[in-house]
C-alpha positions as CSV (number, residue, x, y, z in Angstrom):
1,M,-0.3,-0.1,-0.1
2,T,1.5,3.3,-1.3
3,D,2.2,6.4,1.2
4,E,-1.2,7.6,-0.6
5,S,-3.5,5.4,-0.1
6,K,-2.5,5.1,3.2
7,I,-3.7,9.0,3.7
8,R,-7.1,8.4,1.7
9,L,-7.7,5.2,3.7
10,L,-7.2,6.7,7.1
11,R,-9.0,10.1,5.8
12,N,-12.3,7.7,5.5
13,R,-12.0,6.7,9.3
14,H,-13.5,8.4,12.2
15,P,-11.5,11.0,13.7
16,A,-11.1,9.2,16.7
17,D,-10.0,6.4,14.7
18,Q,-7.5,8.3,13.2
19,I,-5.7,9.9,16.3
20,A,-5.3,6.3,18.2
21,D,-4.3,5.6,13.9
22,V,-1.6,8.6,14.4
23,R,-0.6,7.8,17.8
24,A,0.3,4.3,17.5
25,E,2.3,5.8,14.3
26,I,4.0,8.7,16.5
27,K,5.2,5.6,19.2
28,Q,6.8,3.9,16.7
29,L,8.7,6.9,15.0
30,E,9.6,7.7,18.8
31,L,11.1,4.3,19.5
32,R,13.2,4.3,16.0
33,E,14.6,7.7,17.3
34,E,15.5,6.6,20.3
35,E,17.4,3.4,18.3
36,L,19.1,6.2,16.3
37,R,20.0,8.4,19.0
38,Q,21.0,6.6,21.4
39,W,23.4,4.7,18.4
40,L,25.0,8.6,17.7
41,I,25.6,9.0,21.6
42,A,28.0,5.4,21.2
43,H,29.4,6.3,18.1
44,P,30.0,10.4,18.5
45,D,32.9,10.0,15.6
46,D,30.4,9.1,13.0
47,L,27.9,11.7,13.4
48,V,28.1,12.9,9.4
49,G,25.7,10.9,6.8
50,E,24.5,12.0,3.5
51,T,22.8,15.0,3.6
52,V,22.8,15.8,7.5
53,E,25.2,16.5,10.4
54,A,24.3,15.1,13.6
55,R,25.9,17.7,16.5
56,L,25.3,16.2,20.2
57,K,25.4,18.8,22.9
58,I,25.0,17.8,26.8
59,S,23.6,20.6,28.3
60,S,22.1,20.6,32.3
61,R,19.4,22.8,33.5
62,K,17.9,23.7,37.3
63,R,14.5,22.7,37.9
64,L,11.9,23.8,41.1
65,D,11.0,20.7,43.0
66,Q,7.4,21.6,43.7
67,R,6.3,18.9,46.0
68,A,9.8,19.0,48.0
69,V,9.2,23.2,48.4
70,I,5.2,22.5,49.7
71,A,6.2,19.8,52.2
72,F,9.4,22.3,53.4
73,F,7.3,25.3,52.9
74,G,3.7,24.4,53.8
75,Q,0.7,24.4,51.0
76,E,-0.8,27.2,53.0
77,R,2.2,30.0,52.8
78,L,2.9,28.9,49.4
79,Q,-0.5,28.9,47.4
80,R,-0.6,32.7,46.3
81,F,2.1,32.1,44.1
82,L,1.0,28.3,42.4
83,K,-0.2,28.9,39.2
84,Q,-3.0,26.9,37.8
85,S,-3.7,26.5,34.2
86,S,-5.9,23.7,31.9
87,I,-5.5,22.1,29.1
88,T,-7.8,19.4,27.3
89,S,-6.4,16.1,26.6
90,I,-7.7,13.6,24.4
91,S,-7.6,9.4,25.5
92,T,-8.3,7.0,23.2
93,F,-9.4,3.2,24.4
94,P,-10.4,0.5,21.9
95,I,-13.7,-0.7,21.7
96,K,-15.3,-3.6,21.7
97,K,-17.7,-4.6,19.0
98,P,-20.7,-6.0,20.1
99,C,-21.2,-9.2,17.7
100,S,-24.3,-9.2,15.6
101,S,-27.0,-12.3,16.9
102,S,-25.8,-14.2,13.6
103,Q,-22.3,-13.9,15.3
104,A,-23.1,-14.7,19.1
105,E,-21.3,-17.3,20.8
106,K,-23.7,-19.8,21.7
107,P,-24.2,-21.8,25.2
């Protein structure tokens, strides 16, 4: 199946099905990305491809441990400094198709 026909097939599916498909594909791509990342880190003398050069960069950053700060100062004292934000997330779950009466299992 060509990429174009896969895209056409995806577009004919319900958006809930499509988002699950896309997430599954992203997961596979992320796994492959991690494999490639680990290979590049293990081979720092071989970072130049045919069209792209990879560069390794080590960096660090400091982050505030919110749980530790609350445990030390107390929730009440920090309440005025805490900022709340909202996000909308979408979870997907496989659905079980009901069997038609002709396909139902017989006791």
